[in-house]
Structures are given as structure tokens and as C-alpha cells.
PyMOL Python script that loads the backbone (N, CA, C, O; Angstrom):
from pymol import cmd

cmd.read_pdbstr("""\
ATOM      1  N   MET A   1      -8.496  13.490  15.971  1.00  0.00           N
ATOM      2  CA  MET A   1      -6.950  13.630  15.935  1.00  0.00           C
ATOM      3  C   MET A   1      -6.070  12.494  16.191  1.00  0.00           C
ATOM      4  O   MET A   1      -6.192  11.864  17.242  1.00  0.00           O
ATOM      5  N   ILE A   2      -5.303  12.218  15.427  1.00  0.00           N
ATOM      6  CA  ILE A   2      -4.495  10.830  15.594  1.00  0.00           C
ATOM      7  C   ILE A   2      -3.470  11.029  16.676  1.00  0.00           C
ATOM      8  O   ILE A   2      -3.151  12.142  17.092  1.00  0.00           O
ATOM      9  N   GLY A   3      -2.942   9.824  17.135  1.00  0.00           N
ATOM     10  CA  GLY A   3      -2.078  10.042  18.254  1.00  0.00           C
ATOM     11  C   GLY A   3      -0.575  10.453  17.942  1.00  0.00           C
ATOM     12  O   GLY A   3      -0.225  10.692  16.786  1.00  0.00           O
ATOM     13  N   CYS A   4       0.240  10.521  18.944  1.00  0.00           N
ATOM     14  CA  CYS A   4       1.644  11.314  18.720  1.00  0.00           C
ATOM     15  C   CYS A   4       2.259  10.425  17.734  1.00  0.00           C
ATOM     16  O   CYS A   4       2.652  10.967  16.701  1.00  0.00           O
ATOM     17  N   SER A   5       2.414   9.181  17.854  1.00  0.00           N
ATOM     18  CA  SER A   5       3.392   8.466  17.067  1.00  0.00           C
ATOM     19  C   SER A   5       2.843   8.551  15.757  1.00  0.00           C
ATOM     20  O   SER A   5       3.541   8.832  14.783  1.00  0.00           O
ATOM     21  N   ALA A   6       1.704   8.336  15.695  1.00  0.00           N
ATOM     22  CA  ALA A   6       0.892   8.497  14.199  1.00  0.00           C
ATOM     23  C   ALA A   6       1.083   9.826  13.485  1.00  0.00           C
ATOM     24  O   ALA A   6       1.201   9.951  12.266  1.00  0.00           O
ATOM     25  N   ALA A   7       1.100  10.847  14.426  1.00  0.00           N
ATOM     26  CA  ALA A   7       1.372  12.198  13.853  1.00  0.00           C
ATOM     27  C   ALA A   7       2.715  12.591  13.511  1.00  0.00           C
ATOM     28  O   ALA A   7       2.981  13.585  12.836  1.00  0.00           O
ATOM     29  N   VAL A   8       3.464  11.874  13.939  1.00  0.00           N
ATOM     30  CA  VAL A   8       5.192  11.959  13.623  1.00  0.00           C
ATOM     31  C   VAL A   8       5.483  11.166  12.321  1.00  0.00           C
ATOM     32  O   VAL A   8       6.270  11.538  11.450  1.00  0.00           O
ATOM     33  N   ALA A   9       4.695   9.943  12.299  1.00  0.00           N
ATOM     34  CA  ALA A   9       4.725   9.271  11.063  1.00  0.00           C
ATOM     35  C   ALA A   9       4.078   9.903   9.973  1.00  0.00           C
ATOM     36  O   ALA A   9       4.591   9.785   8.860  1.00  0.00           O
ATOM     37  N   ALA A  10       3.106  10.510  10.102  1.00  0.00           N
ATOM     38  CA  ALA A  10       2.250  11.305   9.054  1.00  0.00           C
ATOM     39  C   ALA A  10       3.163  12.342   8.587  1.00  0.00           C
ATOM     40  O   ALA A  10       3.261  12.539   7.376  1.00  0.00           O
ATOM     41  N   THR A  11       3.846  13.031   9.431  1.00  0.00           N
ATOM     42  CA  THR A  11       4.801  14.280   8.983  1.00  0.00           C
ATOM     43  C   THR A  11       5.735  13.680   8.126  1.00  0.00           C
ATOM     44  O   THR A  11       5.957  14.293   7.082  1.00  0.00           O
ATOM     45  N   GLY A  12       6.477  12.379   8.363  1.00  0.00           N
ATOM     46  CA  GLY A  12       7.643  11.994   7.743  1.00  0.00           C
ATOM     47  C   GLY A  12       6.970  11.582   6.218  1.00  0.00           C
ATOM     48  O   GLY A  12       7.416  11.938   5.127  1.00  0.00           O
ATOM     49  N   THR A  13       5.961  10.867   6.427  1.00  0.00           N
ATOM     50  CA  THR A  13       5.341  10.369   5.059  1.00  0.00           C
ATOM     51  C   THR A  13       4.903  11.628   4.166  1.00  0.00           C
ATOM     52  O   THR A  13       5.073  11.619   2.947  1.00  0.00           O
ATOM     53  N   THR A  14       4.394  12.591   4.770  1.00  0.00           N
ATOM     54  CA  THR A  14       4.076  13.732   4.003  1.00  0.00           C
ATOM     55  C   THR A  14       5.279  14.391   3.519  1.00  0.00           C
ATOM     56  O   THR A  14       5.353  14.691   2.327  1.00  0.00           O
ATOM     57  N   ARG A  15       6.165  14.629   4.270  1.00  0.00           N
ATOM     58  CA  ARG A  15       7.675  15.165   3.644  1.00  0.00           C
ATOM     59  C   ARG A  15       8.184  14.296   2.748  1.00  0.00           C
ATOM     60  O   ARG A  15       8.760  14.871   1.825  1.00  0.00           O
ATOM     61  N   ALA A  16       8.181  13.097   2.683  1.00  0.00           N
ATOM     62  CA  ALA A  16       8.708  12.057   1.625  1.00  0.00           C
ATOM     63  C   ALA A  16       7.912  12.264   0.415  1.00  0.00           C
ATOM     64  O   ALA A  16       8.410  11.914  -0.655  1.00  0.00           O
ATOM     65  N   ALA A  17       6.672  12.817   0.438  1.00  0.00           N
ATOM     66  CA  ALA A  17       5.813  12.818  -0.629  1.00  0.00           C
ATOM     67  C   ALA A  17       5.938  14.161  -1.221  1.00  0.00           C
ATOM     68  O   ALA A  17       5.291  14.523  -2.204  1.00  0.00           O
ATOM     69  N   ARG A  18       6.802  14.893  -0.582  1.00  0.00           N
ATOM     70  CA  ARG A  18       7.147  16.466  -1.178  1.00  0.00           C
ATOM     71  C   ARG A  18       5.876  17.311  -1.112  1.00  0.00           C
ATOM     72  O   ARG A  18       5.636  18.181  -1.949  1.00  0.00           O
ATOM     73  N   LEU A  19       5.030  17.007  -0.034  1.00  0.00           N
ATOM     74  CA  LEU A  19       3.823  17.942   0.083  1.00  0.00           C
ATOM     75  C   LEU A  19       4.198  18.817   1.115  1.00  0.00           C
ATOM     76  O   LEU A  19       5.145  18.606   1.872  1.00  0.00           O
ATOM     77  N   THR A  20       3.387  19.900   1.153  1.00  0.00           N
ATOM     78  CA  THR A  20       3.881  20.868   1.957  1.00  0.00           C
ATOM     79  C   THR A  20       3.004  21.248   3.124  1.00  0.00           C
ATOM     80  O   THR A  20       3.357  22.173   3.856  1.00  0.00           O
ATOM     81  N   GLU A  21       1.956  20.633   3.329  1.00  0.00           N
ATOM     82  CA  GLU A  21       1.055  20.731   4.382  1.00  0.00           C
ATOM     83  C   GLU A  21       0.173  19.426   4.736  1.00  0.00           C
ATOM     84  O   GLU A  21      -0.218  18.638   3.874  1.00  0.00           O
ATOM     85  N   ILE A  22      -0.112  19.291   6.231  1.00  0.00           N
ATOM     86  CA  ILE A  22      -0.873  18.331   6.750  1.00  0.00           C
ATOM     87  C   ILE A  22      -2.120  19.082   7.197  1.00  0.00           C
ATOM     88  O   ILE A  22      -2.074  20.215   7.675  1.00  0.00           O
ATOM     89  N   ARG A  23      -3.280  18.355   7.006  1.00  0.00           N
ATOM     90  CA  ARG A  23      -4.473  18.803   7.511  1.00  0.00           C
ATOM     91  C   ARG A  23      -5.417  17.825   8.113  1.00  0.00           C
ATOM     92  O   ARG A  23      -5.899  16.892   7.470  1.00  0.00           O
ATOM     93  N   LEU A  24      -5.670  18.065   9.376  1.00  0.00           N
ATOM     94  CA  LEU A  24      -6.444  16.941  10.217  1.00  0.00           C
ATOM     95  C   LEU A  24      -7.686  17.527  10.802  1.00  0.00           C
ATOM     96  O   LEU A  24      -7.887  18.741  10.807  1.00  0.00           O
ATOM     97  N   ASP A  25      -8.464  16.708  11.264  1.00  0.00           N
ATOM     98  CA  ASP A  25      -9.653  17.260  11.953  1.00  0.00           C
ATOM     99  C   ASP A  25      -9.951  16.392  13.211  1.00  0.00           C
ATOM    100  O   ASP A  25      -9.494  15.252  13.285  1.00  0.00           O
ATOM    101  N   THR A  26     -10.675  16.899  14.144  1.00  0.00           N
ATOM    102  CA  THR A  26     -11.038  16.121  15.405  1.00  0.00           C
ATOM    103  C   THR A  26     -12.462  16.614  15.832  1.00  0.00           C
ATOM    104  O   THR A  26     -12.892  17.737  15.569  1.00  0.00           O
ATOM    105  N   ASN A  27     -13.075  15.743  16.454  1.00  0.00           N
ATOM    106  CA  ASN A  27     -14.290  16.145  16.996  1.00  0.00           C
ATOM    107  C   ASN A  27     -14.113  17.231  18.185  1.00  0.00           C
ATOM    108  O   ASN A  27     -13.217  17.142  19.024  1.00  0.00           O
ATOM    109  N   ALA A  28     -15.077  18.266  18.153  1.00  0.00           N
ATOM    110  CA  ALA A  28     -14.760  19.581  18.949  1.00  0.00           C
ATOM    111  C   ALA A  28     -14.860  19.008  20.259  1.00  0.00           C
ATOM    112  O   ALA A  28     -14.274  19.727  21.069  1.00  0.00           O
ATOM    113  N   SER A  29     -15.381  17.979  20.789  1.00  0.00           N
ATOM    114  CA  SER A  29     -15.549  17.617  22.140  1.00  0.00           C
ATOM    115  C   SER A  29     -14.208  16.895  22.659  1.00  0.00           C
ATOM    116  O   SER A  29     -14.146  16.513  23.828  1.00  0.00           O
ATOM    117  N   MET A  30     -13.253  16.736  21.866  1.00  0.00           N
ATOM    118  CA  MET A  30     -11.926  16.255  22.169  1.00  0.00           C
ATOM    119  C   MET A  30     -10.948  17.420  22.579  1.00  0.00           C
ATOM    120  O   MET A  30      -9.979  17.723  21.882  1.00  0.00           O
ATOM    121  N   THR A  31     -11.237  17.982  23.631  1.00  0.00           N
ATOM    122  CA  THR A  31     -10.554  19.183  23.958  1.00  0.00           C
ATOM    123  C   THR A  31      -9.128  18.947  24.308  1.00  0.00           C
ATOM    124  O   THR A  31      -8.276  19.812  24.104  1.00  0.00           O
ATOM    125  N   GLU A  32      -8.847  17.754  24.847  1.00  0.00           N
ATOM    126  CA  GLU A  32      -7.300  17.533  25.142  1.00  0.00           C
ATOM    127  C   GLU A  32      -6.546  17.451  23.811  1.00  0.00           C
ATOM    128  O   GLU A  32      -5.495  18.049  23.576  1.00  0.00           O
ATOM    129  N   ASN A  33      -7.259  16.571  22.888  1.00  0.00           N
ATOM    130  CA  ASN A  33      -6.389  16.507  21.540  1.00  0.00           C
ATOM    131  C   ASN A  33      -6.282  18.230  20.888  1.00  0.00           C
ATOM    132  O   ASN A  33      -5.265  18.679  20.360  1.00  0.00           O
ATOM    133  N   ILE A  34      -7.262  18.817  21.034  1.00  0.00           N
ATOM    134  CA  ILE A  34      -7.343  20.103  20.484  1.00  0.00           C
ATOM    135  C   ILE A  34      -6.209  20.964  21.240  1.00  0.00           C
ATOM    136  O   ILE A  34      -5.488  21.754  20.631  1.00  0.00           O
ATOM    137  N   ALA A  35      -6.128  20.745  22.549  1.00  0.00           N
ATOM    138  CA  ALA A  35      -5.003  21.600  23.347  1.00  0.00           C
ATOM    139  C   ALA A  35      -3.536  20.992  22.910  1.00  0.00           C
ATOM    140  O   ALA A  35      -2.511  21.640  23.116  1.00  0.00           O
ATOM    141  N   ARG A  36      -3.525  19.966  22.419  1.00  0.00           N
ATOM    142  CA  ARG A  36      -2.020  19.486  22.061  1.00  0.00           C
ATOM    143  C   ARG A  36      -1.647  19.830  20.664  1.00  0.00           C
ATOM    144  O   ARG A  36      -0.514  19.565  20.263  1.00  0.00           O
ATOM    145  N   CYS A  37      -2.507  20.392  19.913  1.00  0.00           N
ATOM    146  CA  CYS A  37      -2.250  20.535  18.441  1.00  0.00           C
ATOM    147  C   CYS A  37      -0.978  21.652  18.308  1.00  0.00           C
ATOM    148  O   CYS A  37      -0.033  21.374  17.569  1.00  0.00           O
ATOM    149  N   PRO A  38      -1.002  22.793  18.981  1.00  0.00           N
ATOM    150  CA  PRO A  38       0.070  23.702  18.890  1.00  0.00           C
ATOM    151  C   PRO A  38       1.484  23.115  19.248  1.00  0.00           C
ATOM    152  O   PRO A  38       2.512  23.447  18.657  1.00  0.00           O
ATOM    153  N   ARG A  39       1.433  22.309  20.163  1.00  0.00           N
ATOM    154  CA  ARG A  39       2.596  21.624  20.554  1.00  0.00           C
ATOM    155  C   ARG A  39       3.430  20.769  19.682  1.00  0.00           C
ATOM    156  O   ARG A  39       4.615  20.511  19.892  1.00  0.00           O
ATOM    157  N   PHE A  40       2.564  20.260  18.472  1.00  0.00           N
ATOM    158  CA  PHE A  40       3.092  19.550  17.325  1.00  0.00           C
ATOM    159  C   PHE A  40       2.837  20.511  16.144  1.00  0.00           C
ATOM    160  O   PHE A  40       2.537  20.009  15.061  1.00  0.00           O
ATOM    161  N   GLY A  41       2.920  21.675  16.247  1.00  0.00           N
ATOM    162  CA  GLY A  41       3.093  22.605  15.063  1.00  0.00           C
ATOM    163  C   GLY A  41       1.836  22.808  14.474  1.00  0.00           C
ATOM    164  O   GLY A  41       1.867  23.560  13.500  1.00  0.00           O
ATOM    165  N   TYR A  42       0.585  22.291  14.826  1.00  0.00           N
ATOM    166  CA  TYR A  42      -0.625  22.516  14.041  1.00  0.00           C
ATOM    167  C   TYR A  42      -1.448  23.712  14.602  1.00  0.00           C
ATOM    168  O   TYR A  42      -1.535  23.982  15.800  1.00  0.00           O
ATOM    169  N   VAL A  43      -2.019  24.373  13.620  1.00  0.00           N
ATOM    170  CA  VAL A  43      -2.891  25.556  13.995  1.00  0.00           C
ATOM    171  C   VAL A  43      -4.274  25.374  13.712  1.00  0.00           C
ATOM    172  O   VAL A  43      -4.540  24.689  12.724  1.00  0.00           O
ATOM    173  N   GLU A  44      -5.203  25.850  14.382  1.00  0.00           N
ATOM    174  CA  GLU A  44      -6.585  25.693  14.128  1.00  0.00           C
ATOM    175  C   GLU A  44      -7.104  26.655  12.862  1.00  0.00           C
ATOM    176  O   GLU A  44      -6.983  27.878  12.924  1.00  0.00           O
ATOM    177  N   THR A  45      -7.588  26.101  11.916  1.00  0.00           N
ATOM    178  CA  THR A  45      -7.911  26.793  10.689  1.00  0.00           C
ATOM    179  C   THR A  45      -9.539  27.190  10.701  1.00  0.00           C
ATOM    180  O   THR A  45      -9.961  28.250  10.237  1.00  0.00           O
ATOM    181  N   HIS A  46     -10.214  26.362  11.189  1.00  0.00           N
ATOM    182  CA  HIS A  46     -11.773  26.639  11.403  1.00  0.00           C
ATOM    183  C   HIS A  46     -12.634  25.408  12.096  1.00  0.00           C
ATOM    184  O   HIS A  46     -12.179  24.279  12.281  1.00  0.00           O
ATOM    185  N   ARG A  47     -13.713  25.763  12.378  1.00  0.00           N
ATOM    186  CA  ARG A  47     -14.634  25.020  13.133  1.00  0.00           C
ATOM    187  C   ARG A  47     -15.820  24.860  12.198  1.00  0.00           C
ATOM    188  O   ARG A  47     -16.245  25.851  11.605  1.00  0.00           O
ATOM    189  N   GLY A  48     -16.353  23.717  12.041  1.00  0.00           N
ATOM    190  CA  GLY A  48     -17.742  23.461  11.332  1.00  0.00           C
ATOM    191  C   GLY A  48     -18.320  21.950  11.619  1.00  0.00           C
ATOM    192  O   GLY A  48     -17.691  21.144  12.306  1.00  0.00           O
ATOM    193  N   GLY A  49     -19.411  21.699  11.099  1.00  0.00           N
ATOM    194  CA  GLY A  49     -20.204  20.516  11.208  1.00  0.00           C
ATOM    195  C   GLY A  49     -19.815  19.740   9.970  1.00  0.00           C
ATOM    196  O   GLY A  49     -19.649  20.174   8.830  1.00  0.00           O
ATOM    197  N   GLN A  50     -19.705  18.546  10.409  1.00  0.00           N
ATOM    198  CA  GLN A  50     -19.325  17.390   9.149  1.00  0.00           C
ATOM    199  C   GLN A  50     -20.050  16.225   9.645  1.00  0.00           C
ATOM    200  O   GLN A  50     -19.778  15.745  10.745  1.00  0.00           O
ATOM    201  N   ASP A  51     -21.099  15.672   8.772  1.00  0.00           N
ATOM    202  CA  ASP A  51     -21.790  14.524   9.054  1.00  0.00           C
ATOM    203  C   ASP A  51     -22.464  14.618  10.458  1.00  0.00           C
ATOM    204  O   ASP A  51     -22.530  13.597  11.143  1.00  0.00           O
ATOM    205  N   GLY A  52     -22.970  15.810  10.916  1.00  0.00           N
ATOM    206  CA  GLY A  52     -23.875  15.909  12.159  1.00  0.00           C
ATOM    207  C   GLY A  52     -22.900  16.194  13.421  1.00  0.00           C
ATOM    208  O   GLY A  52     -23.378  16.319  14.549  1.00  0.00           O
ATOM    209  N   VAL A  53     -21.603  16.285  13.189  1.00  0.00           N
ATOM    210  CA  VAL A  53     -20.662  16.336  14.159  1.00  0.00           C
ATOM    211  C   VAL A  53     -19.876  17.620  14.200  1.00  0.00           C
ATOM    212  O   VAL A  53     -19.413  17.969  13.114  1.00  0.00           O
ATOM    213  N   ARG A  54     -19.643  18.362  15.202  1.00  0.00           N
ATOM    214  CA  ARG A  54     -18.907  19.486  15.282  1.00  0.00           C
ATOM    215  C   ARG A  54     -17.651  19.182  15.341  1.00  0.00           C
ATOM    216  O   ARG A  54     -17.260  18.433  16.236  1.00  0.00           O
ATOM    217  N   ARG A  55     -16.719  19.741  14.336  1.00  0.00           N
ATOM    218  CA  ARG A  55     -15.442  19.312  14.121  1.00  0.00           C
ATOM    219  C   ARG A  55     -14.379  20.516  14.037  1.00  0.00           C
ATOM    220  O   ARG A  55     -14.625  21.556  13.425  1.00  0.00           O
ATOM    221  N   VAL A  56     -13.140  20.263  14.733  1.00  0.00           N
ATOM    222  CA  VAL A  56     -12.168  21.410  14.802  1.00  0.00           C
ATOM    223  C   VAL A  56     -11.194  20.841  13.578  1.00  0.00           C
ATOM    224  O   VAL A  56     -10.815  19.670  13.594  1.00  0.00           O
ATOM    225  N   PHE A  57     -10.846  21.694  12.595  1.00  0.00           N
ATOM    226  CA  PHE A  57      -9.956  21.541  11.633  1.00  0.00           C
ATOM    227  C   PHE A  57      -8.630  22.204  11.916  1.00  0.00           C
ATOM    228  O   PHE A  57      -8.678  23.357  12.345  1.00  0.00           O
ATOM    229  N   VAL A  58      -7.390  21.607  11.726  1.00  0.00           N
ATOM    230  CA  VAL A  58      -6.248  22.042  11.986  1.00  0.00           C
ATOM    231  C   VAL A  58      -5.271  21.736  10.695  1.00  0.00           C
ATOM    232  O   VAL A  58      -5.584  20.951   9.800  1.00  0.00           O
ATOM    233  N   SER A  59      -4.115  22.433  10.739  1.00  0.00           N
ATOM    234  CA  SER A  59      -3.167  22.299   9.765  1.00  0.00           C
ATOM    235  C   SER A  59      -1.815  22.480  10.196  1.00  0.00           C
ATOM    236  O   SER A  59      -1.636  23.086  11.253  1.00  0.00           O
ATOM    237  N   LYS A  60      -0.628  21.961   9.412  1.00  0.00           N
ATOM    238  CA  LYS A  60       0.571  22.210   9.778  1.00  0.00           C
ATOM    239  C   LYS A  60       1.341  22.325   8.441  1.00  0.00           C
ATOM    240  O   LYS A  60       1.222  21.480   7.553  1.00  0.00           O
ATOM    241  N   ARG A  61       2.100  23.362   8.347  1.00  0.00           N
ATOM    242  CA  ARG A  61       2.917  23.585   7.132  1.00  0.00           C
ATOM    243  C   ARG A  61       4.266  23.033   7.401  1.00  0.00           C
ATOM    244  O   ARG A  61       4.798  23.202   8.498  1.00  0.00           O
ATOM    245  N   LEU A  62       4.855  22.363   6.416  1.00  0.00           N
ATOM    246  CA  LEU A  62       6.148  21.638   6.423  1.00  0.00           C
ATOM    247  C   LEU A  62       7.155  22.392   5.807  1.00  0.00           C
ATOM    248  O   LEU A  62       8.298  21.942   5.723  1.00  0.00           O
TER     249      LEU A  62
END
""", "prot")
cmd.dss("prot")
cmd.show_as("cartoon", "prot")
cmd.util.cbc("prot")
cmd.orient("prot")
């Protein structure tokens, strides 16, 4: 998961591109990042493996 200021910038860039959703993922061991997701409007969509790493996938509707 990216940092707070980068998440804000990503939201602005996504809106400017007239997209309606941001999708991110983070390592499942990054529990603090995962806990912050709802605060920024992200919801967990699923968990799974990717390149041998357990991942948590989140998205945010704009």
C-alpha cells in the first residue's frame, strides 16, 4: 500500500482521468497499512497469493 500523500495524489490523478475506481494491493503482513485502508475509503476485495507473496487487494470507488 502506498503512503498517505501518494494515495491522495493517486485519487486526484484517477479522477482527472475520469476513472471510477482505484485498486491497490499490499503484502498481507503489512497489518498497519491494511488497518488504515477504510479510513481512506478503501474496502478489501479479496486475498490471494501473487508471486509467492500473500496479498490483500483493496479498491476505492470514486
